[in-house]
N, CA, C and O atoms as a MOPAC input file, in Angstrom:
PM7 MOZYME 1SCF
protein

 N     63.13500 1    39.91800 1    54.69300 1
 C     61.99900 1    39.07200 1    56.92300 1
 C     60.77700 1    38.26800 1    54.93800 1
 O     60.15400 1    38.67300 1    53.95700 1
 N     61.09600 1    37.40400 1    55.41600 1
 C     60.45900 1    35.94000 1    55.18600 1
 C     59.19900 1    35.46800 1    56.17400 1
 O     59.56400 1    34.97700 1    57.24200 1
 N     57.84400 1    35.55200 1    55.96200 1
 C     56.80300 1    34.72500 1    57.04400 1
 C     56.31300 1    33.11500 1    56.35600 1
 O     56.30000 1    33.10100 1    55.12500 1
 N     56.07300 1    32.31000 1    56.78400 1
 C     55.02500 1    31.55400 1    56.01600 1
 C     54.28500 1    31.06500 1    57.24800 1
 O     54.79300 1    30.16500 1    57.91500 1
 N     52.82100 1    31.73100 1    57.68600 1
 C     51.75500 1    30.92000 1    58.55100 1
 C     51.50900 1    29.84000 1    57.57900 1
 O     51.34000 1    30.00200 1    56.37100 1
 N     51.50400 1    28.60300 1    58.28800 1
 C     50.69600 1    27.61700 1    57.70700 1
 C     49.52900 1    26.92800 1    58.78600 1
 O     49.76100 1    26.21000 1    59.75800 1
 N     48.22800 1    27.39200 1    58.28100 1
 C     47.26900 1    26.90300 1    58.99200 1
 C     46.30400 1    25.57700 1    59.09800 1
 O     45.41100 1    25.47900 1    58.25700 1
 N     46.43600 1    24.60500 1    60.04100 1
 C     45.90800 1    23.45900 1    60.13800 1
 C     44.36100 1    23.07800 1    60.06300 1
 O     43.78500 1    22.97700 1    61.14600 1
 N     43.63600 1    22.85800 1    58.90700 1
 C     42.47700 1    22.52000 1    59.70600 1
 C     42.20300 1    21.58700 1    60.21600 1
 O     42.42000 1    20.60600 1    59.50500 1
 N     41.39700 1    21.13800 1    62.12700 1
 C     41.01500 1    20.23100 1    62.74700 1
 C     41.89500 1    18.93400 1    61.97900 1
 O     41.77900 1    17.91300 1    61.30100 1
 N     43.06500 1    20.04800 1    62.81700 1
 C     44.99100 1    19.05700 1    62.87900 1
 C     44.96900 1    18.96000 1    64.67700 1
 O     44.89800 1    19.80500 1    65.56900 1
 N     45.07100 1    17.45700 1    64.64200 1
 C     45.60800 1    17.60000 1    66.16300 1
 C     46.66700 1    17.83900 1    65.91300 1
 O     47.23600 1    17.29700 1    64.96500 1
 N     47.58800 1    19.25800 1    67.16200 1
 C     49.12100 1    18.51900 1    67.09900 1
 C     49.66800 1    17.57500 1    67.91500 1
 O     50.75900 1    17.06200 1    67.66900 1
 N     48.94200 1    17.27900 1    68.95200 1
 C     49.75400 1    16.54300 1    69.95900 1
 C     49.90900 1    14.72100 1    68.41500 1
 O     50.99500 1    14.64200 1    67.84100 1
 N     49.22500 1    14.03700 1    68.18400 1
 C     49.52600 1    13.50200 1    67.66100 1
 C     50.56700 1    14.07400 1    66.24200 1
 O     50.08100 1    13.71800 1    65.16900 1
 N     51.77100 1    14.81300 1    66.12300 1
 C     52.19300 1    15.23100 1    65.92800 1
 C     54.01600 1    14.23500 1    66.24000 1
 O     54.58800 1    14.36600 1    67.32100 1
 N     54.31000 1    13.79900 1    65.68200 1
 C     56.72000 1    14.27000 1    65.90800 1
 C     57.02000 1    15.14000 1    66.33100 1
 O     57.66400 1    14.79200 1    67.32100 1
 N     57.00900 1    16.26300 1    66.27400 1
 C     57.69500 1    17.29700 1    66.97100 1
 C     57.20600 1    17.33300 1    68.36100 1
 O     57.91500 1    17.56000 1    69.34100 1
 N     55.70800 1    17.04900 1    68.37600 1
 C     54.95200 1    17.17600 1    69.35000 1
 C     55.02100 1    16.50100 1    70.30400 1
 O     54.35700 1    16.65800 1    71.32900 1
 N     56.15900 1    15.31900 1    70.01800 1
 C     55.86300 1    14.22600 1    71.28000 1
 C     54.91700 1    13.34100 1    70.94700 1
 O     54.37800 1    12.73000 1    71.87000 1
 N     54.39200 1    13.00000 1    69.18500 1
 C     53.44300 1    12.49000 1    68.74000 1
 C     53.51700 1    11.03500 1    68.71200 1
 O     54.46600 1    11.43100 1    68.03400 1
 N     53.50200 1     9.82700 1    68.74200 1
 C     54.56900 1     8.69400 1    68.08600 1
 C     53.70400 1     8.34700 1    66.87200 1
 O     54.30000 1     7.49400 1    66.21400 1
 N     52.30100 1     8.73700 1    66.21000 1
 C     52.84400 1     8.52900 1    64.97000 1
 C     54.03400 1     8.98700 1    63.68800 1
 O     54.33300 1    10.15900 1    63.46100 1
 N     54.32100 1     8.39000 1    63.31500 1
 C     55.58100 1     9.29600 1    62.18700 1
 C     54.87300 1    10.44700 1    61.02000 1
 O     54.36800 1    10.43600 1    59.89700 1
 N     55.21700 1    11.41000 1    62.11700 1
 C     55.24400 1    12.60500 1    60.29700 1
 C     56.81900 1    13.61500 1    59.68100 1
 O     56.88600 1    14.83900 1    59.78600 1
 N     57.99500 1    12.69100 1    59.03200 1
 C     58.97800 1    12.79700 1    58.99700 1
 C     58.70400 1    14.16600 1    58.10100 1
 O     59.69500 1    14.87900 1    58.26200 1
 N     57.66300 1    14.87800 1    57.13800 1
 C     57.41000 1    16.04600 1    56.93500 1
 C     56.95500 1    17.12300 1    58.15300 1
 O     57.02700 1    18.33400 1    57.94500 1
 N     56.60100 1    16.72100 1    59.11200 1
 C     57.02400 1    17.49700 1    60.09700 1
 C     57.44900 1    18.37100 1    60.31300 1
 O     57.55500 1    19.59700 1    60.31200 1
 N     58.01300 1    16.34100 1    60.77400 1
 C     59.55600 1    17.46400 1    61.75400 1
 C     59.99600 1    17.65200 1    60.62500 1
 O     59.50200 1    18.75500 1    60.39300 1
 N     60.77200 1    17.29300 1    59.42000 1
 C     61.42000 1    18.14900 1    59.06400 1
 C     61.68800 1    19.97000 1    58.74400 1
 O     62.69800 1    20.67300 1    58.75800 1
 N     59.55000 1    20.37000 1    58.34100 1
 C     59.39700 1    21.32500 1    59.41100 1
 C     59.72400 1    22.30400 1    60.02200 1
 O     60.30400 1    23.35600 1    59.75400 1
 N     59.20600 1    21.76100 1    61.04800 1
 C     59.53500 1    21.87300 1    62.73300 1
 C     60.86100 1    22.30400 1    63.24100 1
 O     61.03900 1    23.14100 1    64.12500 1
 N     61.94300 1    21.52700 1    62.47300 1
 C     63.17100 1    21.49900 1    62.83200 1
 C     63.53700 1    22.70300 1    61.97800 1
 O     64.38700 1    23.50100 1    62.37300 1
 N     62.97500 1    22.83100 1    60.93400 1
 C     63.79100 1    24.17000 1    59.73400 1
 C     62.95100 1    26.24100 1    60.28300 1
 O     63.27800 1    27.38100 1    59.95000 1
 N     61.62300 1    25.55600 1    61.39500 1
 C     61.43500 1    26.40200 1    61.64700 1
 C     60.73900 1    27.47600 1    63.30300 1
 O     60.96100 1    26.96800 1    64.40100 1
 N     60.25300 1    28.34400 1    63.26900 1
 C     59.11800 1    27.99600 1    64.86900 1
 C     58.87700 1    27.74100 1    64.85600 1
 O     58.81900 1    27.21400 1    63.74400 1
 N     58.19600 1    27.34500 1    65.59400 1
 C     57.14000 1    26.00300 1    66.45800 1
 C     56.68300 1    27.17000 1    67.50700 1
 O     57.28000 1    28.24200 1    67.61100 1
 N     54.98200 1    26.62000 1    68.63000 1
 C     54.85200 1    27.23900 1    69.20800 1
 C     54.09300 1    26.11800 1    70.61100 1
 O     53.07300 1    25.43500 1    70.52900 1
 N     54.69400 1    26.22100 1    71.37700 1
 C     53.91000 1    25.48700 1    72.39000 1
 C     52.81100 1    25.77900 1    73.10300 1
 O     52.36400 1    24.93200 1    73.87700 1
 N     52.05100 1    27.32400 1    72.92500 1
 C     50.84700 1    27.87800 1    73.84300 1
 C     49.95300 1    28.59100 1    72.65500 1
 O     49.13600 1    29.48500 1    72.87800 1
 N     50.12700 1    28.26600 1    71.88500 1
 C     49.20800 1    28.27000 1    71.26100 1
 C     48.13400 1    28.77000 1    71.38400 1
 O     48.56400 1    29.80600 1    70.87600 1
 N     46.33500 1    29.19600 1    71.74400 1
 C     45.71400 1    28.52100 1    71.44900 1
 C     44.31300 1    29.67700 1    70.04700 1
 O     44.48600 1    30.69400 1    69.37500 1
 N     43.53500 1    29.07300 1    70.17800 1
 C     42.15600 1    30.01600 1    69.16400 1
 C     41.22400 1    29.91100 1    70.55800 1
 O     41.26800 1    29.17700 1    71.54600 1
 N     40.50300 1    30.83400 1    70.20600 1
 C     39.68900 1    31.03500 1    71.52600 1
 C     38.05900 1    30.92700 1    70.32600 1
 O     37.05300 1    31.15200 1    70.99800 1
 N     37.83100 1    30.73000 1    69.27600 1
 C     36.96000 1    30.06200 1    68.72100 1
 C     37.04700 1    29.23700 1    67.78000 1
 O     37.99800 1    29.23100 1    66.99900 1
 N     35.87400 1    28.27000 1    67.71500 1
 C     36.37200 1    26.45700 1    66.68000 1
 C     34.96000 1    26.84700 1    66.06800 1
 O     33.98900 1    27.48200 1    66.48000 1
 N     35.30100 1    26.15600 1    64.85700 1
 C     36.47700 1    25.48000 1    64.49800 1
 C     36.24000 1    26.11200 1    63.22000 1
 O     35.24700 1    26.82000 1    63.38900 1
 N     36.65800 1    26.22000 1    61.99100 1
 C     36.72000 1    26.67700 1    61.20400 1
 C     36.94500 1    28.71200 1    60.69000 1
 O     37.90700 1    29.47000 1    60.56600 1
 N     35.69000 1    28.80700 1    60.56800 1
 C     36.21400 1    29.64700 1    59.45600 1
 C     35.71900 1    31.43800 1    60.93300 1
 O     35.57300 1    32.61600 1    60.60500 1
 N     35.59100 1    30.66500 1    62.77300 1
 C     35.45700 1    32.14800 1    63.62500 1
 C     36.96700 1    31.82400 1    63.98400 1
 O     37.91700 1    32.35100 1    63.40500 1
 N     37.03200 1    31.29100 1    64.57100 1
 C     39.06100 1    30.55400 1    64.73800 1
 C     39.72600 1    30.86900 1    63.47000 1
 O     40.88700 1    30.46200 1    63.45200 1
 N     39.29000 1    31.55700 1    62.24500 1
 C     40.21700 1    31.72000 1    61.27600 1
 C     40.36400 1    33.13700 1    61.04800 1
 O     41.09300 1    33.95000 1    60.47900 1
 N     38.60900 1    32.98700 1    62.25100 1
 C     38.70600 1    35.06000 1    62.46200 1
 C     39.40200 1    36.03100 1    62.91000 1
 O     39.86300 1    37.13700 1    62.62800 1
 N     39.27500 1    34.72600 1    64.22900 1
 C     40.48400 1    34.96900 1    65.31700 1
 C     41.69100 1    34.95700 1    64.76200 1
 O     41.88200 1    36.16400 1    64.90700 1
 N     42.70500 1    34.56900 1    64.22200 1
 C     43.95800 1    34.82300 1    64.06500 1
 C     44.47600 1    35.80200 1    62.57600 1
 O     45.56400 1    36.31500 1    62.31600 1
 N     42.94600 1    35.77000 1    61.66500 1
 C     42.94800 1    37.42700 1    60.91300 1
 C     43.16900 1    39.19800 1    61.70100 1
 O     43.59100 1    40.32300 1    61.43300 1
 N     42.43100 1    38.26900 1    62.97500 1
 C     42.51500 1    39.77600 1    62.93400 1
 C     42.71100 1    40.19700 1    64.36800 1
 O     42.15500 1    41.12900 1    64.94900 1
 N     43.81500 1    39.14000 1    64.94600 1
 C     44.15400 1    38.49200 1    66.42200 1
 C     43.02900 1    39.15200 1    67.38400 1
 O     43.48300 1    39.77100 1    68.34700 1
 N     41.59900 1    39.10000 1    67.24700 1
 C     40.57500 1    39.34100 1    68.13300 1
 C     39.46800 1    37.57100 1    68.58000 1
 O     39.02100 1    36.73800 1    67.79200 1
 N     39.40500 1    37.60800 1    69.71400 1
 C     38.51500 1    36.99500 1    69.77100 1
 C     36.56300 1    36.99400 1    70.14500 1
 O     35.89600 1    37.26700 1    71.14300 1
 N     36.32900 1    36.66100 1    69.13400 1
 C     34.78600 1    36.85200 1    68.54500 1
 C     33.69800 1    36.17200 1    68.43000 1
 O     32.52000 1    36.52500 1    68.37600 1
 N     34.26200 1    35.04100 1    68.39400 1
 C     32.46000 1    34.07600 1    67.98100 1
 C     31.52600 1    34.38600 1    69.64300 1
 O     30.78700 1    35.36600 1    69.54900 1
 N     31.51900 1    34.21500 1    69.98900 1
 C     30.28100 1    34.62100 1    70.97100 1
 C     29.79800 1    35.75200 1    70.67900 1
 O     28.84300 1    35.98500 1    71.41900 1
 N     30.09000 1    36.97200 1    69.60600 1
 C     30.01500 1    37.90400 1    70.12400 1
 C     29.63700 1    38.16000 1    68.81800 1
 O     28.92100 1    39.12600 1    68.55700 1
 N     30.12700 1    37.23600 1    67.78900 1
 C     29.97500 1    36.81300 1    66.25400 1
 C     29.70800 1    35.68600 1    65.67900 1
 O     30.44100 1    34.70800 1    65.82600 1
 N     28.60000 1    35.67100 1    64.93100 1
 C     28.90500 1    33.99600 1    64.47900 1
 C     29.67800 1    34.10600 1    63.57300 1
 O     30.51600 1    34.95100 1    63.25800 1
 N     29.18200 1    32.76100 1    62.98200 1
 C     29.92900 1    32.28800 1    61.57100 1
 C     29.90500 1    32.45700 1    60.18600 1
 O     29.22000 1    31.77600 1    59.42400 1
 N     30.77400 1    33.51200 1    59.80800 1
 C     30.49800 1    34.32600 1    58.74500 1
 C     31.60100 1    35.01100 1    58.24400 1
 O     32.56200 1    34.25200 1    58.37200 1
 N     31.93300 1    36.00200 1    57.76800 1
 C     33.25300 1    36.84900 1    57.25100 1
 C     33.76200 1    38.03300 1    58.09200 1
 O     33.48000 1    38.53900 1    59.17800 1
 N     34.50300 1    38.20900 1    57.25400 1
 C     35.84200 1    39.24700 1    57.91400 1
 C     34.53600 1    40.09600 1    57.61400 1
 O     33.62800 1    39.64600 1    56.91500 1
 N     34.49500 1    41.78500 1    58.38800 1
 C     33.23600 1    43.28600 1    58.50500 1
 C     34.24100 1    43.71200 1    57.67100 1
 O     35.28900 1    43.07900 1    57.80100 1
 N     34.24200 1    44.62800 1    56.82000 1
 C     34.85800 1    45.91400 1    56.05500 1
 C     35.40300 1    46.55700 1    57.48200 1
 O     35.84200 1    47.69100 1    57.28900 1
 N     35.47500 1    46.21200 1    58.60500 1
 C     35.55000 1    47.17800 1    59.18900 1
 C     37.29500 1    46.48300 1    60.71200 1
 O     38.15800 1    46.85100 1    61.50900 1
 N     36.61600 1    45.31100 1    60.02800 1
 C     38.30300 1    43.54300 1    60.25500 1
 C     39.66100 1    44.79800 1    59.76100 1
 O     39.73500 1    45.55800 1    58.79600 1
 N     40.44600 1    44.58500 1    60.74500 1
 C     41.70800 1    45.20400 1    60.04900 1
 C     42.26000 1    44.10000 1    60.46000 1
 O     42.78800 1    43.95200 1    61.56200 1
 N     42.12600 1    42.93800 1    59.24400 1
 C     43.65900 1    41.37000 1    59.57900 1
 C     45.15500 1    41.41900 1    59.23000 1
 O     45.91600 1    42.28600 1    58.80100 1
 N     45.21000 1    40.73800 1    59.42000 1
 C     47.59000 1    40.87800 1    59.35700 1
 C     47.72600 1    41.09200 1    57.46800 1
 O     48.63000 1    41.78700 1    57.00300 1
 N     47.00100 1    40.59500 1    56.83400 1
 C     47.38600 1    40.78800 1    55.47700 1
 C     47.04400 1    42.47300 1    55.57100 1
 O     47.76200 1    43.46900 1    55.48600 1
 N     46.08400 1    42.33900 1    55.71300 1
 C     45.41300 1    44.36500 1    55.18300 1
 C     47.08400 1    45.13200 1    55.53600 1
 O     47.82400 1    45.67600 1    54.71600 1
 N     47.45800 1    44.81300 1    57.94600 1
 C     48.35000 1    45.11100 1    57.94700 1
 C     49.58000 1    45.01900 1    57.61900 1
 O     50.29600 1    45.94600 1    57.99600 1
 N     50.38100 1    43.61200 1    56.62600 1
 C     51.07700 1    44.08900 1    56.11800 1
 C     51.64200 1    45.03300 1    54.52200 1
 O     52.62600 1    45.53100 1    53.97500 1
 N     50.07600 1    44.76900 1    54.36400 1
 C     50.36300 1    45.51200 1    53.05900 1
 C     50.46800 1    46.80000 1    53.22000 1
 O     51.22200 1    47.37500 1    52.43500 1
 N     49.84500 1    47.52100 1    54.13700 1
 C     49.98300 1    49.05200 1    54.55200 1
 C     51.38200 1    49.51800 1    55.47600 1
 O     51.76900 1    50.57300 1    55.97800 1
 N     51.96700 1    47.93100 1    55.38600 1
 C     53.85700 1    48.11800 1    56.04100 1
 C     54.64100 1    47.71400 1    54.86300 1
 O     55.86100 1    47.78800 1    55.01000 1
 N     53.90600 1    47.02700 1    52.96200 1
 C     54.96900 1    47.64700 1    52.50800 1
 C     55.06200 1    45.82000 1    52.35200 1
 O     55.85000 1    45.60800 1    51.42900 1
 N     54.64700 1    44.75000 1    52.80700 1
 C     54.78700 1    43.45700 1    53.25100 1
 C     53.87600 1    42.81700 1    52.15000 1
 O     52.67800 1    43.07900 1    52.04500 1
 N     54.67100 1    41.81300 1    51.20800 1
 C     53.70500 1    41.28500 1    49.94700 1
 C     52.58500 1    40.39700 1    51.01900 1
 O     52.45200 1    40.57400 1    52.23000 1
 N     51.79900 1    39.33200 1    50.07600 1
 C     50.91200 1    38.96300 1    51.02500 1
 C     50.68000 1    37.41200 1    50.13400 1
 O     51.35000 1    37.65400 1    49.13100 1
 N     50.35400 1    36.58200 1    50.01900 1
 C     49.66200 1    35.17500 1    49.21400 1
 C     48.97200 1    33.86100 1    49.65900 1
 O     49.35500 1    32.85500 1    50.25700 1
 N     47.93500 1    34.22900 1    49.18700 1
 C     46.96500 1    32.53700 1    49.66900 1
 C     47.36000 1    31.71400 1    48.91000 1
 O     47.48100 1    31.86100 1    47.69300 1
 N     47.71600 1    30.32800 1    49.82600 1
 C     46.75600 1    29.38400 1    48.50900 1
 C     45.95300 1    28.48800 1    50.12700 1
 O     46.21400 1    28.37200 1    51.32400 1
 N     45.05700 1    28.10900 1    49.29500 1
 C     44.02900 1    27.61200 1    50.07700 1
 C     43.42900 1    26.21900 1    48.87800 1
 O     43.57500 1    26.22300 1    47.65600 1
 N     42.65200 1    24.97500 1    49.85500 1
 C     42.53800 1    24.35900 1    49.40400 1
 C     40.79700 1    24.61900 1    49.27300 1
 O     40.19300 1    23.90100 1    48.47600 1
 N     39.96800 1    25.73300 1    50.13100 1
 C     39.20000 1    25.84300 1    50.89900 1
 C     38.22000 1    26.40400 1    49.33000 1
 O     37.80500 1    27.56300 1    49.34000 1
 N     37.92300 1    25.50300 1    48.07200 1
 C     37.09600 1    26.19600 1    47.64800 1
 C     35.41700 1    27.33300 1    47.42300 1
 O     34.81400 1    28.04100 1    46.61600 1
 N     35.37300 1    26.75800 1    48.88500 1
 C     34.41000 1    28.17300 1    49.56500 1
 C     34.12500 1    29.48000 1    49.58800 1
 O     33.14000 1    30.20500 1    49.72600 1
 N     35.69000 1    29.59800 1    49.35100 1
 C     36.28400 1    31.40400 1    49.59400 1
 C     35.71100 1    31.80200 1    47.89600 1
 O     34.98600 1    32.79400 1    47.82800 1
 N     35.90700 1    31.33400 1    47.06300 1
 C     35.38600 1    31.66400 1    45.64100 1
 C     34.59500 1    31.00300 1    45.16200 1
 O     34.70300 1    30.60400 1    44.00200 1
 N     33.18800 1    30.60100 1    46.24500 1
 C     32.15700 1    31.38200 1    46.06400 1
 C     30.94500 1    32.50400 1    46.36900 1
 O     30.91200 1    32.94800 1    47.51700 1
 N     30.02400 1    32.95000 1    45.48000 1
 C     29.24700 1    33.95700 1    45.73800 1
 C     29.20800 1    33.90700 1    47.71000 1
 O     29.21500 1    32.86400 1    48.36300 1
 N     29.15600 1    35.76700 1    48.47300 1
 C     29.96200 1    34.79700 1    49.75300 1
 C     31.08400 1    34.47600 1    50.18600 1
 O     31.10700 1    34.33400 1    51.40800 1
 N     31.98000 1    34.31400 1    49.68700 1
 C     33.07500 1    33.70000 1    50.26900 1
 C     33.43900 1    33.45200 1    51.76200 1
 O     33.93800 1    32.43700 1    52.24700 1
 N     32.96800 1    34.95500 1    52.56600 1
 C     33.49700 1    35.10400 1    53.40700 1
 C     34.39200 1    36.36000 1    53.06300 1
 O     34.49600 1    37.02200 1    54.09500 1
 N     35.10600 1    36.97100 1    51.97900 1
 C     36.01000 1    38.01700 1    52.17600 1
 C     37.66700 1    37.46000 1    52.65700 1
 O     38.66100 1    37.82300 1    52.02900 1
 N     37.73700 1    36.56600 1    53.82000 1
 C     39.31800 1    36.12200 1    53.77400 1
 C     39.55100 1    36.06500 1    52.24800 1
 O     39.80000 1    37.23000 1    51.93700 1
 N     39.59200 1    35.36100 1    51.23600 1
 C     41.05800 1    35.19000 1    50.34100 1
 C     41.42100 1    37.02300 1    49.98500 1
 O     42.54600 1    37.46900 1    50.21100 1
 N     40.44100 1    37.79800 1    49.49300 1
 C     40.48300 1    38.32900 1    48.57000 1
 C     40.91700 1    40.19900 1    50.12500 1
 O     40.42400 1    41.32400 1    50.21100 1
 N     42.00400 1    39.45600 1    50.92900 1
 C     42.32000 1    40.83400 1    50.87200 1
 C     44.38300 1    40.51900 1    51.48700 1
 O     45.13800 1    41.06000 1    52.29400 1
 N     44.44300 1    39.77400 1    50.85200 1
 C     45.86500 1    39.22600 1    50.67800 1
 C     45.79300 1    39.81200 1    49.00300 1
 O     44.85000 1    39.93000 1    48.22100 1
 N     47.69000 1    40.19100 1    48.85400 1
 C     47.80800 1    40.33500 1    47.04900 1
 C     47.48900 1    39.50700 1    46.44700 1
 O     46.56800 1    39.60000 1    45.63600 1
 N     48.22400 1    38.33800 1    46.68300 1
 C     47.76800 1    37.66200 1    45.76700 1
 C     47.06000 1    36.17900 1    46.26500 1
 O     47.33900 1    35.71800 1    47.37200 1
 N     46.26600 1    35.59200 1    45.48300 1
 C     45.64600 1    34.38900 1    46.11500 1
 C     45.55000 1    32.39900 1    45.11100 1
 O     44.67000 1    31.95200 1    44.37500 1
 N     46.13800 1    32.11400 1    45.32700 1
 C     44.78800 1    30.35000 1    44.49400 1
 C     44.84000 1    29.71000 1    44.93000 1
 O     45.49900 1    29.55100 1    45.95800 1
 N     44.16000 1    28.97000 1    44.38000 1
 C     43.04300 1    27.90600 1    45.07300 1
 C     43.81200 1    26.72400 1    43.75300 1
 O     43.73600 1    26.58700 1    42.53200 1
 N     44.74300 1    25.86900 1    45.24800 1
 C     44.60200 1    24.17900 1    44.94000 1
 C     43.66800 1    23.69100 1    45.65700 1
 O     43.24800 1    24.25900 1    46.66500 1
 N     43.14400 1    22.35800 1    45.13700 1
 C     42.64500 1    21.52100 1    45.65600 1
 C     43.27100 1    20.34500 1    45.76600 1
 O     43.83200 1    19.48900 1    45.08200 1
 N     42.75800 1    20.79300 1    47.68900 1
 C     43.94600 1    19.25600 1    48.29300 1
 C     43.34700 1    17.96400 1    48.42200 1
 O     42.87100 1    17.31700 1    47.48900 1
 N     43.38700 1    17.66600 1    49.46200 1
 C     43.22400 1    15.32000 1    49.12100 1
 C     41.42000 1    15.70500 1    49.44000 1
 O     40.58300 1    14.80300 1    49.42100 1

């Protein structure tokens, strides 16, 4: 099985054509036609890093933990995949992952790379 987990920061899905949006988004449409889409997916913590922690750990954390790194006791999905012999790779345009105190999100993957986006 192969899985590609795509996360967009601050993207309003109601604007995308696969979800009934009026803006022409042909690449998203093609991706949605070939992939699993979700109609009832919610994040409990916004924005950015708290939302990523929620998705990495499967726990809602913003009300009792502030903006910050994954903690050593957080079991993130890349670690769970690793324990089950599933390779994971992160591609990100978030340069702050690689800065001192980079929030420990990238180093839980088997490999990772930085590609600066727009």
